C-alpha positions in Angstrom: -21.7 -16.1 11.1 -22.8 -13.9 14.1 -26.4 -13.4 14.7 -28.2 -11.4 12.0 -28.9 -7.8 13.0 -31.9 -5.7 12.1 -31.3 -4.5 8.5 -33.8 -1.7 8.8 -31.1 0.8 7.7 -30.3 -1.2 4.6 -26.9 -1.3 3.0 -25.1 0.5 5.9 -26.0 -2.3 8.3 -24.9 -5.0 5.8 -21.7 -3.1 5.2 -20.9 -2.9 8.9 -21.5 -6.6 9.5 -19.4 -7.7 6.4 -16.7 -5.1 7.3 -16.3 -6.5 10.8 -16.1 -10.1 9.4 -13.5 -9.2 6.9 -11.4 -7.2 9.4 -11.6 -10.0 12.1 -10.6 -12.6 9.6 -14.0 -14.4 9.7 -14.0 -13.9 6.0 -10.6 -14.5 4.4 -8.7 -12.7 1.6 -9.7 -14.2 -1.8 -13.1 -15.5 -0.6 -15.9 -14.8 -3.0 -19.0 -12.9 -1.8 -21.9 -14.5 -3.6 -24.9 -12.3 -3.7 -27.7 -14.9 -3.7 -26.4 -17.0 -0.8 -25.8 -13.9 1.3 -29.3 -12.6 0.5 -30.8 -15.9 1.6 -28.6 -16.0 4.7 -29.5 -12.5 5.7 -33.1 -12.8 4.5 -33.0 -9.7 2.4 -33.0 -8.7 -1.3 -29.9 -8.5 -3.4 -30.1 -4.8 -4.0 -28.8 -3.5 -0.6 -26.1 -6.2 -0.7 -24.8 -4.9 -4.0 -24.7 -1.4 -2.5 -22.8 -2.7 0.6 -20.3 -4.3 -1.8 -19.7 -0.9 -3.4 -19.2 0.7 0.0 -16.7 -2.0 0.9 -14.9 -1.6 -2.4 -14.5 2.1 -1.7 -12.4 1.1 1.3 -10.4 -1.4 -0.7 -11.8 -4.2 1.5 -13.6 -5.9 -1.5 -12.6 -6.2 -5.1 -15.4 -5.7 -7.6 -15.2 -7.9 -10.8 -17.2 -7.5 -14.0 -19.8 -10.3 -14.3 -18.2 -12.2 -11.4 -18.7 -12.2 -7.7 -16.7 -9.8 -5.7 -13.8 -11.2 -3.6 -12.2 -10.1 -0.3 -9.2 -8.0 -1.1 -5.7 -9.3 -0.3 -3.7 -7.1 2.0 -1.1 -5.1 0.2 1.9 -4.6 2.6 3.0 -1.6 0.5 -0.4 0.0 1.0 -0.2 -0.5 4.8 3.3 1.1 4.8 2.0 4.0 2.8 -1.0 4.5 5.1 1.4 4.6 8.1 3.7 7.0 6.3 0.8 9.4 5.8 0.0 9.0 9.5 3.7 9.4 10.4 3.9 12.6 8.4 0.6 14.2 9.6 -0.1 13.0 13.2 3.0 14.6 14.8 2.3 17.9 13.1 -1.3 17.9 14.2 -0.3 16.8 17.7 2.2 19.6 18.0 -0.6 22.0 17.3 -3.0 20.2 19.7 -0.8 20.1 22.8 -1.3 23.7 23.9 -5.1 23.3 23.3 -5.6 20.4 25.5 -7.6 20.9 28.7 -8.2 18.8 31.9 -11.3 17.5 30.2 -9.6 16.4 27.0 -6.7 14.8 28.9 -9.2 12.9 31.1 -10.9 11.6 27.9 -7.5 10.3 26.6 -6.8 8.7 30.0 -10.3 7.1 30.0 -9.7 5.5 26.5 -6.4 4.1 27.7 -8.0 2.6 30.7 -10.9 1.1 28.6 -8.3 -0.4 26.3 -6.5 -2.1 29.2 -9.8 -3.5 30.6 -11.3 -4.6 27.3 -11.0 -8.2 26.2 -12.8 -7.7 23.0 -10.4 -7.4 20.1 -12.8 -5.4 17.8 -13.4 -2.9 20.7 -9.6 -2.5 21.2 -9.2 -1.6 17.5 -11.8 1.0 17.9 -10.4 2.3 21.2 -6.9 2.7 19.6 -8.4 4.8 16.9 -10.4 6.9 19.4 -7.3 7.5 21.5 -5.3 8.8 18.6 -8.1 11.1 17.5 -8.7 12.3 21.0 -5.1 13.3 21.2 -5.4 15.3 18.0 -8.9 16.7 18.2 -8.1 19.9 20.1 -6.1 21.0 17.0 -7.8 23.3 14.6 -6.0 21.7 11.6 -9.3 20.2 10.4 -8.2 19.3 6.9 -5.2 17.3 8.1 -7.4 15.6 10.8 -9.8 14.6 8.0 -7.0 12.9 6.1 -5.8 11.2 9.2 -9.3 9.9 9.9 -9.4 8.3 6.5 -6.3 6.3 7.2 -7.9 4.5 10.1 -10.6 3.0 7.9 -10.6 0.2 5.4 -7.8 -2.3 5.0 -5.6 -0.7 7.7 -8.0 -2.1 10.3 -7.1 -5.6 9.3 -3.5 -5.1 10.2 -4.5 -3.3 13.5 -6.8 -6.2 14.4 -4.0 -8.8 13.8 -1.6 -6.9 15.9 -4.1 -6.5 18.8 -4.8 -10.3 18.6 -1.4 -10.8 20.2 -1.9 -10.1 23.9 1.8 -9.8 24.5 1.7 -6.6 22.3 -0.9 -4.9 24.6 1.5 -3.9 27.4 4.0 -2.3 24.9 1.1 -0.6 23.1 -0.3 0.9 26.3 3.1 2.1 27.6 3.6 3.9 24.3 0.2 5.6 24.5 0.8 6.5 28.2 4.1 8.1 27.4 2.6 10.2 24.7 -0.2 11.3 27.0 2.1 12.2 29.8 4.2 14.4 27.4 1.0 16.1 26.3 -0.2 16.6 29.8 3.1 18.2 30.7 2.8 20.5 27.7 6.0 19.1 26.2 5.1 19.2 22.5 8.6 18.3 21.3 8.6 15.1 23.4 5.0 14.2 22.5 5.9 14.6 18.8 9.0 12.4 19.1 7.1 9.7 21.0 4.2 9.8 18.5 6.6 9.4 15.5 8.4 6.5 17.2 5.0 4.9 18.1 3.8 5.0 14.5 7.1 3.6 13.2 6.9 0.7 15.6 3.2 0.2 14.7 4.3 -0.2 11.1 7.0 -2.7 12.0 4.5 -4.7 14.1 1.9 -4.7 11.3 4.5 -5.9 8.7 5.5 -8.7 11.0 2.0 -9.8 11.6 1.0 -9.7 7.9 4.1 -11.7 7.0 3.3 -14.5 9.5 -0.4 -14.6 8.7 -0.5 -14.1 4.9 
């Protein structure tokens, strides 16, 4: 296990550590999370750990079981597909609305995130940069309700599939080219092309995730 952080902020800090371990595969699907050993390992009481378990369960990362220890949830391929279908339905619509609202500053932020992704060698950071890039593309839109739904799709179990795809360095070049193509269309003000490229990008991401889940399940 990684070095133990300061748990001064209680359940949230424990939740973040366990979440990263689950997504990275450090803790595997089906593994039991026993409260007392964790409390001893982290040198804290059982109460914040129980609360962290409830937070993880809310994201479908952990399965709570009556009178038994929680277990790490198994990845449901159908759920991953459904999540990407939600993204595939909403992101192009929001992007179409966002294109005309982009400025030099927002375009520069998107470019910065692509460059950071290329330079990063940390898999966890790459997952976060991917999320930030998509949200930076969409953020100029005023469709706040739709954006909120999209944000939810990037949390929880979907990050496991994203992490596994990012693990394969051969994917990175393809991933970056797709992002760069979308950004170029946005910068040119070509909403139709940006929407088409985004839809294709999400479809390909679904296929990549399915492939990785099938080979690592």
